[in-house]
C-alpha positions in Angstrom: 235.1 129.0 112.0 236.9 127.6 114.7 238.4 124.5 113.0 236.3 121.7 115.4 237.5 118.4 116.2 236.6 115.5 118.1 238.6 112.7 120.4 236.6 108.8 121.1 237.9 106.8 123.5 236.1 103.6 123.7 235.6 99.7 123.5 237.5 99.0 126.9 236.5 101.2 129.4 235.8 104.4 130.9 234.8 105.9 127.2 234.4 109.5 126.8 234.2 112.0 123.6 235.7 115.5 123.9 235.5 118.5 121.0 238.1 121.1 120.4 238.2 124.1 118.7 241.4 125.2 117.3 242.8 123.2 119.7 241.6 124.0 122.8 238.9 121.8 125.1 235.2 123.1 124.8 233.7 120.4 126.0 234.2 116.9 127.1 232.7 113.8 129.5 232.8 110.4 130.4 229.4 108.0 128.5 229.2 106.6 131.7 227.7 110.3 133.4 225.0 110.2 130.8 224.0 105.7 130.4 224.4 105.6 134.3 227.1 102.8 133.8 229.7 102.9 135.6 233.3 103.0 134.1 230.6 102.7 130.1 233.0 101.0 127.6 230.8 100.8 124.5 230.8 104.1 122.1 230.3 107.3 123.6 227.1 108.0 121.0 225.6 110.4 124.0 228.4 112.3 125.1 229.2 112.6 121.3 226.1 114.4 121.1 226.6 116.4 124.0 229.7 117.6 122.7 227.7 118.9 119.9 224.9 120.6 121.3 227.2 122.2 123.8 228.4 124.2 120.9 225.5 124.0 118.6 227.2 122.3 115.8 226.4 119.0 113.6 228.9 116.8 112.6 229.1 118.8 108.7 230.8 121.4 111.5 233.7 119.3 112.4 237.0 118.2 110.3 237.9 115.3 112.0 237.3 112.5 114.7 240.5 111.3 116.4 240.8 107.8 118.0 242.8 107.2 120.7 244.9 103.8 120.4 245.9 102.3 117.0 243.2 98.6 117.7 245.2 97.2 114.8 248.6 97.1 116.6 246.9 96.4 119.8 245.5 93.0 117.8 249.0 92.4 117.2 250.0 92.7 120.8 247.8 90.2 121.9 248.5 87.6 119.5 252.2 88.0 120.1 250.9 87.7 124.3 249.4 84.7 123.8 251.2 82.9 121.1 254.4 83.6 123.9 252.6 82.2 126.7 251.1 78.8 124.6 250.0 76.3 125.3 248.8 77.6 128.4 245.4 80.2 128.1 244.6 78.2 124.9 241.2 78.9 126.3 241.3 82.8 126.9 242.9 83.0 123.9 239.4 80.7 122.4 237.5 83.1 124.2 239.2 86.3 123.4 239.4 86.1 119.5 235.8 86.9 119.1 236.3 90.0 120.0 238.2 90.6 117.3 237.6 89.3 115.1 234.2 89.0 114.7 231.8 91.2 113.1 231.9 94.6 114.4 234.9 93.3 116.6 237.5 95.6 117.9 240.0 95.1 114.8 237.5 97.0 113.3 236.6 99.5 115.6 237.3 102.3 112.0 234.5 101.0 110.8 233.0 100.5 114.0 233.1 104.4 115.1 232.5 105.4 111.2 229.5 103.5 112.1 228.2 104.9 114.8 229.0 108.7 114.1 227.0 107.9 110.7 224.0 106.8 113.4 223.8 109.9 115.4 222.3 111.0 111.7 224.0 114.7 112.6 225.5 115.0 109.5 228.4 114.1 107.3 231.4 111.2 109.0 234.1 113.6 108.7 238.1 112.2 108.1 239.0 109.7 110.5 242.6 109.5 112.5 243.9 106.6 114.2 246.3 107.4 117.2 249.2 105.8 119.1 247.4 104.9 122.9 250.6 106.7 124.7 250.9 109.9 122.0 246.8 110.3 123.1 248.0 110.3 126.7 251.2 112.0 126.3 249.3 115.0 124.6 246.8 115.7 126.9 248.9 116.1 129.3 251.7 118.4 127.6 249.3 120.8 125.4 246.3 121.9 127.9 249.3 122.7 130.7 250.5 126.0 131.3 254.6 125.4 130.3 256.1 126.5 127.2 258.1 123.8 127.1 258.0 120.3 129.9 259.5 116.6 130.2 256.8 114.5 129.5 255.7 111.2 131.8 253.1 108.7 130.5 252.8 105.5 132.8 249.8 103.3 132.9 248.5 99.8 133.0 248.7 99.4 128.5 248.2 100.6 125.4 249.4 98.9 122.1 252.8 98.4 123.6 253.8 100.7 125.3 253.7 100.8 128.9 255.6 103.8 130.0 256.9 106.3 127.9 259.0 109.9 127.9 258.7 112.9 126.4 260.1 116.3 125.3 257.7 119.1 125.0 258.6 122.4 123.3 255.8 124.6 121.8 253.5 122.5 119.7 256.2 119.6 119.0 256.3 116.7 121.2 259.5 114.5 120.9 259.2 110.4 122.2 262.6 109.4 124.1 262.2 107.0 126.2 259.4 103.7 126.3 259.0 100.7 128.0 257.1 98.1 126.2 254.7 95.1 127.9 254.9 93.0 129.8 256.7 95.5 131.9 254.0 97.8 133.3 253.6 99.6 136.5 250.0 99.6 136.3 249.9 96.4 135.9 251.8 95.6 139.1 249.8 97.9 140.7 246.6 96.4 139.5 247.9 92.8 139.6 247.6 93.8 144.2 244.4 95.4 143.3 243.1 92.4 142.4 244.9 90.1 144.9 244.2 92.1 147.8 240.4 91.4 146.8 239.5 94.7 144.9 238.4 95.5 141.8 240.6 96.1 138.6 240.8 99.1 136.8 239.4 101.0 139.6 240.2 99.8 142.6 243.5 100.8 142.8 242.5 104.1 145.1 241.6 101.5 147.5 244.2 99.9 147.4 246.1 103.6 147.5 243.0 104.5 150.4 244.5 101.2 152.1 248.1 101.8 152.5 248.5 104.2 155.2 247.0 101.5 157.2 249.5 98.9 156.6 253.6 98.6 156.9 255.5 98.1 154.3 257.3 94.6 155.5 256.6 93.5 151.6 258.0 96.0 149.6 262.1 94.5 150.1 260.5 91.0 148.3 258.4 92.7 146.2 262.0 93.8 144.7 263.9 91.2 145.0 260.9 88.7 143.6 258.6 90.6 140.7 260.7 94.2 139.8 264.2 94.4 138.6 264.3 98.2 138.8 267.1 100.4 137.1 268.6 103.4 138.7 266.9 105.1 135.7 263.4 103.7 136.7 263.1 101.1 133.9 262.3 97.5 134.9 261.1 94.3 134.0 258.9 92.2 135.6 259.6 88.9 136.5 256.3 87.5 135.1 256.9 84.2 136.9 254.4 85.3 139.2 251.8 86.7 137.0 249.4 85.1 135.5 247.8 88.1 133.0 249.8 86.4 130.3 247.9 83.5 130.1 244.5 84.5 131.4 241.2 87.4 132.7 243.3 86.9 135.9 245.7 88.3 137.5 248.0 86.4 139.6 248.3 82.9 140.6 249.9 80.1 142.1 252.9 81.4 142.5 252.0 85.0 143.8 249.9 83.0 146.6 252.5 81.1 147.9 254.6 84.6 147.9 252.7 86.3 149.7 251.7 83.5 152.7 247.9 82.4 151.3 245.3 83.2 148.1 243.7 86.4 147.4 241.4 88.0 149.5 237.9 87.5 148.7 236.0 90.6 147.5 233.7 92.3 150.7 235.5 90.2 153.6 237.1 91.4 156.1 239.9 93.3 155.5 243.1 91.8 157.4 246.7 93.0 158.1 248.4 91.1 155.4 246.5 93.1 153.0 247.1 96.5 154.7 251.0 95.6 154.7 250.5 94.9 150.9 249.1 97.9 150.1 251.6 99.8 151.7 254.7 97.8 150.2 253.4 98.1 146.8 252.7 102.0 147.4 256.2 102.7 148.9 257.6 100.4 145.3 255.7 102.5 143.0 256.5 105.4 144.5 260.2 104.7 144.0 259.6 104.3 140.3 258.3 107.4 139.7 261.1 109.0 141.9 263.3 107.6 139.2 261.5 107.8 136.6 260.9 111.6 137.2 264.6 112.1 137.7 265.8 110.8 134.9 262.8 113.0 132.8 264.9 115.9 134.5 267.9 114.9 133.2 266.5 113.2 129.6 265.0 116.6 129.0 266.9 119.3 131.1 263.3 120.7 131.4 262.3 122.1 134.9 259.0 121.1 134.3 257.3 117.4 134.5 253.5 117.0 132.8 252.1 113.6 133.7 249.0 111.4 132.3 248.6 107.8 131.9 246.2 105.6 134.7 249.4 105.7 137.2 249.3 109.3 137.8 246.0 109.2 139.5 248.3 107.9 142.2 248.0 111.2 143.6 250.0 110.1 146.7 253.0 109.0 144.0 252.5 112.2 143.0 253.1 114.1 145.6 256.6 112.7 146.1 257.7 113.9 142.6 256.6 117.4 144.2 258.2 117.1 147.6 261.4 115.5 146.1 262.3 118.6 144.5 262.7 117.3 141.7 261.2 119.8 139.2 260.4 123.5 139.9 256.5 122.4 138.7 254.4 119.9 138.1 251.1 119.5 136.1 248.7 116.6 135.9 246.2 115.9 133.3 242.7 115.9 135.5 241.3 113.0 133.3 244.7 111.1 133.0 243.0 107.7 132.5 242.1 106.4 128.9 239.2 108.9 129.1 241.4 111.9 128.3 242.8 110.1 125.8 240.4 111.1 124.1 241.3 115.0 123.9 244.2 113.7 123.7 243.4 112.0 120.6 242.1 115.5 119.4 244.5 117.3 121.0 247.1 115.3 118.7 245.3 116.2 115.0 245.4 119.6 115.9 248.8 120.0 116.6 250.3 118.6 113.6 247.8 120.8 111.6 250.2 123.6 112.9 247.3 125.0 115.6 249.0 127.9 117.9 249.2 127.3 122.1 248.2 130.5 123.2 247.3 129.6 126.8 251.0 129.3 128.1 251.3 132.7 127.9 248.7 133.4 130.5 250.0 131.2 132.7 247.0 128.9 133.0 246.1 125.9 131.3 243.8 124.6 129.0 241.1 122.7 130.9 238.9 125.0 132.0 239.2 124.0 135.8 237.9 120.4 134.0 234.4 121.5 133.9 234.0 120.9 130.5 230.7 118.5 131.4 226.6 119.6 130.7 225.5 122.1 132.8 221.9 122.9 133.1 220.2 126.8 133.7 217.8 128.1 136.2 215.0 128.1 134.0 215.6 123.9 133.5 216.1 123.5 136.9 213.0 125.2 138.5 211.0 123.5 135.6 211.8 120.5 136.9 211.5 120.4 140.6 208.0 122.2 139.1 207.0 119.9 137.2 207.3 116.7 140.3 206.0 119.1 142.6 209.7 119.6 144.2 209.9 121.4 147.2 212.0 124.2 147.1 213.8 127.5 147.6 215.3 130.3 144.8 217.6 131.8 146.6 221.1 134.4 144.7 224.0 133.3 144.8 225.5 134.7 147.5 222.4 133.8 149.6 222.2 130.2 148.7 226.3 130.0 149.9 225.9 131.2 152.9 222.4 129.3 153.6 224.5 125.9 152.9 227.4 127.1 154.4 225.4 127.8 158.1 223.9 124.0 157.6 227.3 123.0 156.7 228.8 124.9 160.1 225.2 123.0 162.2 226.8 119.6 161.4 224.7 119.5 158.0 225.8 117.1 154.6 225.0 119.1 151.3 224.9 118.0 147.6 226.6 120.4 145.7 225.1 120.6 141.9 226.8 124.1 140.1 227.4 124.8 136.7 229.5 122.4 134.7 230.2 118.7 135.4 233.5 117.7 135.7 235.3 115.8 133.1 237.9 113.1 134.9 237.2 111.0 137.6 237.6 114.0 140.4 234.8 115.7 142.1 236.1 119.1 141.8 233.0 121.4 143.7 230.7 121.5 140.1 229.5 118.3 141.6 230.2 116.8 144.8 229.1 116.2 148.2 229.9 118.2 151.0 230.2 118.5 154.3 232.5 120.3 158.1 235.7 119.1 158.1 236.3 120.1 161.6 233.9 117.1 162.7 235.2 114.0 163.4 232.3 112.0 163.0 231.6 113.2 158.8 234.0 110.9 157.5 232.4 107.3 158.8 229.2 109.4 158.6 229.7 110.2 154.9 231.5 106.8 153.9 228.7 104.4 155.2 225.0 106.6 155.4 226.1 108.3 152.2 228.3 106.8 150.3 227.2 103.7 151.9 231.5 102.5 151.2 234.4 100.7 153.0 234.9 103.2 156.1 238.4 102.9 155.4 238.3 105.2 152.7 239.8 108.8 152.9 237.7 111.7 152.2 239.9 115.1 150.2 239.7 118.2 151.7 238.8 121.5 149.1 240.7 125.0 150.1 240.2 128.3 149.7 244.3 128.5 147.3 245.6 131.9 149.6 244.8 129.5 152.5 246.2 126.2 151.4 249.2 127.1 152.9 248.4 127.5 156.7 246.4 124.5 156.4 249.0 121.8 154.0 252.6 121.5 153.0 251.4 121.7 149.6 254.7 123.8 147.4 252.1 124.1 144.7 248.5 124.6 143.7 246.8 121.7 143.6 243.6 122.6 141.1 242.8 119.0 140.3 242.5 117.1 143.7 245.6 115.0 142.3 248.2 115.4 144.9 248.6 113.9 148.4 250.3 116.4 150.9 250.8 116.3 154.7 248.3 118.4 157.2 250.2 121.4 158.3 251.9 121.3 162.0 250.0 123.7 163.4 247.0 121.8 162.2 247.9 118.5 164.0 247.4 117.0 167.5 249.1 115.1 169.9 247.7 111.6 168.4 246.9 109.5 171.3 246.3 106.3 170.0 246.9 103.4 172.3 248.4 101.4 170.1 246.1 101.1 167.6 246.5 99.0 164.5 244.6 98.4 161.8 240.9 100.2 161.2 241.1 101.3 164.5 242.8 103.9 163.4 240.2 105.6 162.3 239.2 106.4 165.4 241.7 108.4 166.4 241.7 112.6 165.7 244.9 114.1 164.5 244.3 117.2 163.0 241.4 120.6 163.9 240.6 118.9 160.3 239.8 115.3 161.4 237.2 114.8 158.7 240.0 115.1 156.0 242.9 114.6 157.5 244.1 110.1 157.6 245.9 108.3 159.4 248.9 109.3 158.4 248.2 112.6 158.6 248.1 113.0 154.9 244.8 114.5 152.2 244.2 114.7 149.1 244.3 118.7 148.6 241.9 120.2 145.8 242.9 124.6 145.7 240.5 126.2 144.7 240.0 130.1 143.3 237.8 132.3 141.8 239.0 131.7 138.7 238.5 128.1 138.4 235.3 128.2 140.0 233.2 131.3 140.8 230.6 129.1 142.7 231.9 127.0 145.1 235.1 129.7 146.0 231.6 131.7 146.7 230.8 128.6 149.1 234.3 128.2 150.7 234.5 131.5 152.0 230.7 131.7 153.7 231.9 128.8 155.5 235.1 131.0 156.7 233.0 133.8 157.4 231.2 131.6 159.7 233.5 129.5 161.5 237.2 130.8 160.7 238.2 127.6 158.4 238.9 127.2 155.0 238.6 124.2 154.3 235.1 122.1 153.4 235.5 117.9 152.5 234.8 116.7 149.5 233.3 114.0 147.8 232.5 113.0 144.7 228.3 113.3 143.9 227.5 109.7 143.6 226.7 106.3 145.8 229.2 103.6 145.9 228.8 101.3 142.7 227.3 104.8 140.3 229.0 107.0 137.7 229.0 110.7 139.2 225.7 112.3 139.0 225.2 114.6 135.3 221.9 115.8 135.3 219.4 117.2 138.1 217.1 114.4 138.5 220.5 112.3 138.8 221.3 114.7 141.7 217.6 114.2 143.9 217.7 110.6 143.4 221.2 110.6 144.9 219.8 112.8 147.6 216.6 111.2 148.1 218.1 107.8 148.7 221.0 108.5 150.9 221.4 110.9 154.4 222.4 113.9 152.5 220.4 117.0 154.3 220.4 119.7 151.6 220.5 119.9 148.4 221.9 123.1 146.5 220.9 122.5 142.8 221.9 125.6 140.7 220.2 128.7 142.8 218.1 126.4 144.2 217.9 125.0 148.0 215.7 121.5 149.3 215.8 120.3 152.4 215.4 116.7 153.0 213.4 117.9 156.1 210.8 119.5 153.4 210.5 116.5 150.9 207.6 114.2 150.6 208.8 110.7 151.6 210.8 108.7 149.2 209.9 105.2 147.8 211.2 104.6 144.9 212.8 101.7 144.2 213.1 101.0 147.7 215.5 98.3 147.5 218.2 100.4 145.0 221.4 99.6 147.8 221.2 95.7 147.1 221.0 95.9 143.1 224.3 98.3 143.2 227.5 96.5 142.0 230.0 96.1 144.3 233.9 96.4 143.5 
């Protein structure tokens, strides 16, 4: 029988569980998908149960459980931070201590994990292995990558002490080379601007990235002069005079406000030119830091391939800059690059210690199965759900379903696409997606305002058939996990006549033949799709191309603002009925909105969604 190891990340944000068999991921999911609580930090009981059920095993069959960071080392950092900031921050220190020292507190995480596992009643509790945060990130980046050897770069907010680490991976070995430590953190620098621009830390950073192209980087030189002392090798120190996170629960204080011309933007208030320009500025500085770190990684390791993980590795604009710079021949980014992916890395770290083999690089493919590691529902389960509730539907074979949805998309309809196993990580990759016609200039605003119920400035990503990607995007390599931004190809661009428009008025200007996925700077966050990575989605893209000549679709996550991506058929149907989605493909079943009964359940649901 295979050696089974469970990895767990929990108690901070985006808790998750992963199950590996002889080092290979076979199941993984975030707890939020089951609890329906976005960024759920609680112990991932349901995610663990899913992983066990997926393989038909119990805890008796699992040889070890790995936790993704060292809570005792992290507590030492918390104590040292408050001691260094004393006497300021005492109130925050007093409020924080019970979460660490109380019964069931974070300092007792090992005991808590064992107790939660025992409470599942699924067999004996296996041996528990405590890993380091950045080790978990680094292993998740290298071990499942398609490379025999590579440089590995991990950049995030903070784990125990590390905020940026460089590693060298060879075969089944991973050697640490360099480390930057708290409080000097590129992730926290970006989060400070996220907070200052009125978005929520640990979830709004991608909004700031999407906002950046609307502005000018006029504050970039000020950031370099006052906030960050950046060295040629990418190492840096932050000027803590301008940050408040050492002393309390907020990111910025009076010095930051004075430097950037006034107080923090109030959440949900109108965006101004200042926020556009702040976003553009910190994005430019972030790209500069990441590029320097990447060059150092190449010099220190001599490798021609790079693997990346950590929250900053979700900054797909910076990733695109690294690829475009040609520093490495190839770049691979862990699709669950944030803390959820730490669960996977922790489990694989144990497997590496046990000498497990890495056979998959010989195939030229990674070991992530297209990140499709979550729950699936077969047609019998879906039929039972639909019929038990009297939901009108049609059952089609897979080819007919793809054709019918493609036809509807070509007519301007928007579809929910629920197929196969759910994605692991923050991106919807054609298993739990909302899709539309990218040629429609009104599609972006329609999806943002009438379906996602989110800010109008947010861009959407294109999914494209891999062989056609070069005709639509300046993308030098595959991008299966939607983690790289590239420019729309010159052949698809149109002459821009914006009449001097600025800010959000730039949204109204058509820029290419695929305007719904072309951002205001002609960029796009691309997902390349192959039949091997996702057969059902490939079939749909092919059907759409056959009807329209366009091998591209708009792809966004199947959820609305403030909610996790859907997991079950019920989640999908509820989202379908609450929004202006026109059609829903649930497995091989097609549902049309016009055929559904009136929706009355939770009619005031939008008012209850927590806003970021």
